[in-house]
C-alpha positions in Angstrom: -0.9 12.4 -8.7 -3.1 9.3 -8.8 -0.3 7.0 -7.7 3.1 7.1 -6.1 2.6 7.2 -2.4 0.2 7.3 0.5 -1.1 10.8 -0.3 -2.1 9.7 -3.8 -3.7 6.5 -2.6 -5.7 8.4 0.0 -6.9 10.9 -2.7 -8.1 8.0 -4.9 -9.9 6.3 -2.0 -11.7 9.5 -1.0 -12.9 10.0 -4.6 -13.9 6.3 -5.0 -15.8 6.3 -1.7 -17.9 9.3 -2.7 -18.7 7.8 -6.1 -19.6 4.5 -4.4 -22.1 6.3 -2.2 -23.7 8.1 -5.1 -22.0 11.5 -4.7 -21.1 13.3 -7.9 -17.3 13.6 -7.5 -14.9 15.0 -10.1 -11.2 15.0 -9.4 -8.2 16.7 -11.0 -4.5 15.7 -10.9 -1.4 17.1 -12.4 0.2 13.7 -13.1 -1.7 10.4 -13.9 -0.5 6.9 -14.5 -3.8 5.0 -14.0 -7.3 5.3 -15.4 -10.2 6.0 -12.9 -13.7 7.3 -13.6 -14.0 11.0 -13.4 -10.3 11.7 -12.6 -8.8 14.1 -15.1 -5.2 14.9 -15.9 -5.4 18.7 -15.8 -2.6 19.1 -18.3 -4.7 17.3 -20.9 -7.3 20.0 -20.6 -4.9 22.7 -21.9 -4.7 23.5 -25.6 -1.2 23.6 -27.1 -0.8 27.3 -26.6 -2.0 27.2 -23.0 0.2 24.2 -22.3 3.3 26.0 -23.6 2.5 29.1 -21.4 2.0 27.0 -18.3 5.2 24.9 -18.9 7.4 28.0 -19.5 6.1 29.8 -16.4 6.7 26.6 -14.4 10.3 26.4 -15.7 10.9 30.1 -15.0 9.6 29.6 -11.4 11.9 26.7 -10.9 14.9 28.6 -12.2 14.2 31.5 -9.8 14.4 29.0 -6.9 17.4 27.2 -8.3 19.8 28.3 -5.6 17.5 27.0 -2.8 18.1 23.3 -2.1 15.3 22.2 0.3 15.6 19.2 2.5 12.8 16.7 1.7 9.6 17.9 0.0 9.2 21.7 -0.1 6.4 23.4 -2.1 7.1 26.9 -3.6 3.7 28.4 -4.5 5.4 30.1 -7.5 5.7 26.6 -9.1 2.0 25.9 -8.5 0.8 28.0 -11.4 -1.9 25.9 -13.1 -4.6 28.3 -14.5 -7.9 28.3 -12.6 -10.1 29.0 -15.7 -9.2 25.6 -17.2 -10.5 23.7 -14.2 -13.5 26.0 -13.9 -14.6 25.5 -17.5 -14.3 21.8 -17.2 -16.0 21.5 -13.9 -18.9 23.6 -15.2 -19.5 21.1 -18.0 -20.5 18.6 -15.2 -22.4 21.1 -13.0 -22.8 24.8 -12.9 -22.6 24.9 -9.1 -20.7 22.7 -6.7 -21.0 22.1 -3.0 -17.4 21.5 -2.0 -13.8 21.8 -3.2 -11.7 19.3 -1.4 -8.0 20.4 -1.5 -5.8 17.3 -1.1 -2.0 17.5 -1.6 -1.9 20.4 -4.1 1.8 21.2 -3.9 3.3 22.1 -7.3 -0.2 22.1 -8.9 -2.5 24.9 -7.7 -1.8 27.7 -5.2 -4.3 29.1 -2.7 -5.1 32.0 -5.0 -6.2 29.5 -7.7 -8.4 27.6 -5.2 -10.0 30.9 -4.2 -10.8 31.7 -7.9 -12.2 28.3 -8.5 -14.3 28.4 -5.3 -15.9 31.7 -6.2 -16.6 30.7 -9.8 -18.3 27.4 -8.7 -20.0 28.8 -5.6 -18.3 26.1 -3.5 -17.0 25.8 0.0 -13.4 24.9 0.5 -12.1 22.1 2.7 -8.4 21.3 3.2 -7.5 17.7 3.7 -4.7 17.7 6.2 -2.1 15.6 4.4 1.0 15.3 6.5 1.9 18.9 7.4 1.5 20.4 3.9 -1.4 22.8 4.7 -0.1 24.0 8.1 3.4 25.2 7.1 4.9 27.8 4.8 6.0 25.1 2.4 7.3 21.8 3.9 5.3 18.7 4.2 7.2 17.4 7.2 8.7 19.8 9.8 11.3 17.3 11.1 10.7 18.7 14.5 10.7 22.4 13.6 7.8 24.3 15.4 8.1 27.5 13.4 4.8 26.6 11.6 3.1 27.7 14.9 4.3 31.3 14.5 4.3 31.8 10.7 7.6 30.2 9.7 10.6 32.3 8.5 14.3 31.6 8.7 13.4 28.1 7.5 16.0 25.4 8.3 14.8 23.2 5.5 15.9 25.7 2.9 18.9 26.8 4.9 17.5 30.3 5.4 18.3 32.8 8.1 15.9 35.4 6.7 12.8 35.9 8.9 10.9 37.2 5.9 11.9 34.3 3.5 9.6 32.4 1.2 8.3 30.2 4.0 7.1 33.3 5.9 5.6 34.8 2.8 3.7 31.7 1.9 2.6 31.0 5.4 1.0 34.5 5.7 -0.6 34.4 2.3 -2.1 31.0 2.9 -3.5 32.0 6.3 -5.2 35.1 4.8 -6.7 33.3 1.9 -8.0 30.3 3.9 -9.5 32.6 6.5 -11.2 34.9 3.9 -12.7 31.8 2.2 -13.9 30.4 5.5 -12.2 27.2 4.7 -12.7 24.0 6.8 -9.9 21.7 7.9 -10.6 17.9 7.5 -8.1 16.0 9.6 -7.7 12.2 9.4 -6.7 12.0 13.1 -6.7 13.9 16.3 -3.0 14.3 16.0 -3.4 16.0 12.6 -6.2 18.2 14.0 -3.9 19.3 16.8 -1.2 20.3 14.3 -3.7 22.4 12.5 -5.0 24.1 15.7 -1.4 24.9 16.7 -0.5 26.3 13.3 -0.3 30.0 12.2 -2.1 29.2 8.9 -5.1 27.1 10.1 -5.7 27.8 13.8 -8.8 30.0 13.1 -10.5 27.4 10.9 -13.2 24.9 11.9 -11.9 21.4 12.0 -13.5 18.0 11.5 -11.8 14.7 12.3 -12.4 11.5 10.4 -10.1 9.1 8.6 -9.6 8.3 4.9 -11.9 5.4 4.0 -10.7 1.8 3.2 -12.2 -0.7 0.8 -13.5 -3.2 3.3 -14.4 -5.6 0.6 -10.7 -6.1 -0.1 -9.1 -5.3 3.3 -10.8 -8.0 5.3 -10.0 -10.9 7.7 -7.9 -13.6 6.2 -7.4 -17.3 5.7 -3.9 -16.8 7.3 -2.4 -20.1 6.2 -3.4 -19.6 2.6 -2.0 -16.1 2.6 1.3 -17.3 4.0 1.6 -20.1 1.4 1.0 -17.6 -1.4 3.7 -15.3 -0.1 6.2 -18.0 0.9 6.1 -17.1 4.6 6.6 -19.6 7.4 3.4 -21.2 8.5 4.0 -21.7 12.2 6.0 -18.7 13.4 4.9 -15.3 14.8 5.3 -12.8 11.9 5.5 -9.0 12.0 4.9 -6.8 9.0 6.7 -3.6 8.4 7.2 -1.2 5.6 10.8 -1.0 4.4 12.0 2.5 3.6 15.3 4.4 3.5 16.4 4.8 7.1 17.7 8.3 6.2 14.1 9.4 5.9 14.1 10.0 9.6 10.4 10.8 10.3 9.4 7.4 8.9 11.3 5.8 11.8 12.7 2.8 10.0 16.2 3.4 11.5 14.6 3.1 14.9 12.9 -0.2 13.9 16.2 -1.6 12.7 17.8 -0.7 16.1 14.9 -2.4 17.8 15.4 -5.6 15.7 19.1 -5.7 16.7 18.0 -5.4 20.4 15.6 -8.3 20.0 18.2 -10.4 18.3 20.5 -9.8 21.3 17.6 -11.2 23.5 17.2 -14.3 21.2 13.6 -13.4 20.3 12.2 -15.8 17.8 10.5 -13.7 15.1 10.0 -13.6 11.4 9.6 -10.2 9.7 7.8 -9.6 6.4 9.1 -6.4 4.7 7.1 -4.6 2.1 8.4 -1.7 0.1 12.1 -1.0 -0.3 14.5 -3.9 0.0 18.1 -4.1 1.1 17.9 -2.3 4.4 17.4 -5.3 6.8 20.6 -6.2 8.8 22.5 -9.3 7.9 23.9 -12.0 10.2 20.8 -12.5 12.3 20.3 -15.9 13.9 17.0 -15.7 15.8 15.2 -13.2 13.7 14.6 -14.0 10.0 12.9 -12.0 7.3 11.3 -12.1 3.9 11.5 -9.0 1.6 8.2 -8.9 -0.4 9.2 -5.9 -2.4 6.9 -3.2 -3.6 3.3 -4.5 -3.7 1.0 -2.9 -6.3 -2.7 -2.6 -5.6 -5.0 -3.1 -2.7 -5.4 -6.9 -3.2 -1.6 -7.5 -2.9 -1.3 -5.3 0.2 -4.3 -7.0 1.8 -2.7 -10.4 1.3 0.4 -9.2 3.1 -1.6 -8.0 6.1 -3.6 -11.2 6.1 -0.5 -13.3 6.3 1.0 -11.5 9.4 0.2 -11.5 13.1 0.8 -7.8 13.7 2.0 -4.6 12.0 4.7 -2.3 13.2 4.5 1.4 12.3 7.7 3.1 13.5 6.8 6.6 12.1 7.6 9.4 14.4 5.8 12.1 12.3 3.0 11.0 10.1 -0.6 12.1 9.4 -1.5 8.4 9.0 -0.2 6.1 7.9 -3.1 4.5 6.1 -1.3 1.2 6.5 -2.4 1.1 10.2 -6.1 1.1 9.3 -5.5 -1.3 6.4 -3.8 -3.7 8.7 -6.5 -3.6 11.3 -9.2 -4.3 8.7 -7.3 -7.5 7.8 -7.1 -8.6 11.4 -3.6 -7.5 12.0 -3.3 -5.4 15.2 -0.6 -2.6 15.2 2.3 -1.4 17.2 2.9 2.4 16.8 4.1 5.5 18.5 1.3 7.9 19.5 1.4 9.9 16.3 -0.9 10.2 13.4 -4.1 8.1 13.4 -2.8 5.4 15.8 -4.1 7.0 19.1 -7.6 7.2 17.7 -7.8 3.5 17.0 -7.4 2.0 20.5 -10.5 0.6 22.2 -10.1 -0.9 25.7 -6.4 -1.4 25.0 -7.3 -3.7 22.0 -6.8 -3.3 18.3 -3.2 -2.1 18.7 -0.5 -0.9 21.1 0.9 2.6 21.5 4.6 2.9 22.4 5.6 5.7 24.7 7.6 7.7 24.2 7.9 8.6 20.5 11.2 7.5 19.0 12.1 5.3 22.0 13.9 2.3 20.5 13.9 0.1 23.6 10.2 0.7 24.2 9.5 -0.3 20.6 11.5 -3.5 21.0 9.7 -4.3 24.2 6.3 -3.9 22.5 7.3 -6.2 19.6 8.6 -8.8 22.0 5.3 -8.7 23.9 3.4 -9.6 20.7 5.8 -12.4 20.1 5.0 -13.8 23.5 1.2 -13.3 23.5 -0.8 -16.5 23.8 -2.8 -17.5 20.7 -6.0 -16.7 22.6 -4.9 -13.2 23.5 -3.5 -12.5 20.0 -6.8 -13.7 18.5 -8.7 -11.4 20.7 -6.7 -8.4 19.5 -7.1 -9.5 15.9 -10.9 -9.6 16.3 -10.9 -6.2 18.0 -8.8 -4.7 15.2 -11.4 -5.8 12.6 -14.3 -4.5 14.5 -12.7 -1.1 15.1 -11.7 -0.8 11.4 -15.2 -1.7 10.2 -16.7 0.9 12.5 -14.4 3.8 11.3 -13.3 3.2 7.7 -16.4 2.4 5.7 -17.3 4.4 2.5 -20.7 5.1 4.0 -19.3 6.6 7.2 -16.8 8.8 5.2 -19.5 10.1 2.9 -21.9 10.9 5.8 -19.0 12.9 7.4 -18.5 14.8 4.2 -22.2 15.6 3.9 -22.1 16.8 7.5 -19.2 19.2 6.6 -21.2 20.6 3.7 -24.3 21.2 5.9 -22.4 23.1 8.6 
């Protein structure tokens, strides 16, 4: 997809960064809602007969899996049946030979066998962008604490299976064989993601590079904080935290832990205002000392940047996440972060500045303590952290740095 979540946004940023730096980049999606240069909806490349064949095969694959009701997002390779020759023919109209095929989140679109066929036809190397856990497992994009991805899956709890040779084991083994035969490379946006890849059955043999998804630093930049607050209707003279609101039932995003931390802070009479972006309706009622503004779903980088610029710090309560990209975005806008040591967060600390890591992962009291510490920081200390956040972000997230990293992967 070209929209609809962090993975889609990251995909767009990678493509745009390469184009910005003069690299010939052509991208394919299965679903599109927006118009970007050189991003093609693959379904539109099919003629009517091809489209009918693809759609019917997809329906049949879904019917075969009808009795399996997975928890969260689970990718069955049988549903990822898009024909390789369509993409090959279209790509060759741009160039007969390509240097790199970057596989982002391809669930439900193309299976590893398809990637192999495309790579051979275009003479290209293959790199797997480590989005969440999608490439390291036998089908799920978040393991929810399961470690079977380290031994090849099987008896998958997310599909309520007790069969050691189930679809998760079959897919895990098939993916491991194909990626190894192709000599694929893993591109991890963080040390945490790289560690998951090295521990996994499917990717442990592959060379791994670590560098983050780029950020448009012309949009995500330091603010005029008072102007941003006025535009968003936020209080001008209070300490403000920013958080993404999301269904607390999605456990790995950690919003339920954040809500518990807020109740703990309320019991301590901590004076704090919270700006919530994303889903509304989950913040607790009846608070006296802690107030909040629900900004709703913000569309586009400029709207997101304004929210970061208006706030003093960003709280990322995720307990299993390859990013989130919001951490880097916040830093670029002079908004230091509080996060558990997952995803990209541990890679972004310099001299204990730019952000704060909360030990241990999922600890509600420790999260509440970290938030309180930011409320109580002097203006001088907070300003130092904000400046450090901007400097770190500009060092790590530029389009130029990302493109140089990609060129380095190709040259290895």
